[in-house]
N, C-alpha and C positions, 0 to 999 in steps of 0.2 A: 193624359192623365185622368185617373178615375177621381171624380169630384165628390160623390155621395154615393154610399152604398148602405141600403139597409134591407131587411127581411121581415115583413109584416104578417102575422096571421091574421085573418079575419075573424072575429068573434061571431059573426053570423055566417054560417054556410061552411065550407070545408075547403076553401082556397088559401092558397099562400100566394103572395105578391113580393116581387122582387123588382126593384127599381134600380137602374144603372144609369148614372149621369158622366159622361165622358167630356174632357175639354182637350181640343186639338188646338195646339198653338202652332203657328208658321211665321216665319220673318225673313224678310228678304235682305240679306247681307250685300246685296250687289248696289253698284252705284247707278243702276238703270233700272226702269220699271220692269216687272215681269208678269207674265200670265202664270197662272198655277191650277192645276187640276187636283183635287183632295178628293180621295175616295174611302170609304168606311162601309161598314156593313151592320145592319139591325138583324137580330136572330129571326130565322123563318121557322116556323111551326109545322111539321108535317102531322101533328096531331091535332084534332079537333077539340081535346080537352084543354089544351096549352093555348093561351092567347098572349100575343104580342102586341103591344100598342105603342106606336111612335108618340112620344110626347114633344121634343123639341129636336128640330134639326137645323136650326139658324140658317134659314132660306136655301137649305140642301134639296136637291132633287132626289126623291126616293124612287125605286124600282120594286113595286109590289111583289113581283114573282120572285126577285133573288134577294130582295132585302139591301141591295147596294145603294148606298146614298153618296152622291157626287156634289161636290161645290167647286164652281168655277170662279177663281179669285183673280183680281189685278191688284198687284201690290207696288207701291211707290218703294223708291230707294229708301232702305232702313226702315221700312213700314213693317208694322206686324199685325196678325188677325187672330182672334179667337173664334173657335167654332165650337158649339154646345151640340153633343149629341146625347139624347136622354130617352129612355125606353122604359116600359113596365111589362114584366112577364108575370102572368096570372095562371097558376097550375094547381090541380088538386092535391092535397097535402100527403095524400097516399102515393105520390109518384116522386122520384128522386130525379131532379136535373140539375144540370150545371148552367148558371147564367152568366155569360161573359159580355 
């Protein structure tokens, strides 16, 4: 679920910042404990003018090359867990990009 989304133009300089804050919720509906691997991805920039900054990974392990983030979870019966994935993308305002 997307928690927070805003675009902010810097008053000094010529950059636009876009922040994305995702909440991933998992729940164990079984009557026994489970181990679960949750994977997601942070955008990767191929352009040196576009910067991606990881802000919150909720103890996830990030692969710097691929942007993949992984969480190994152990859930008790009927337990649930919330994971936050938050990142900031900064790019020149003369470029059009889609941030997801």
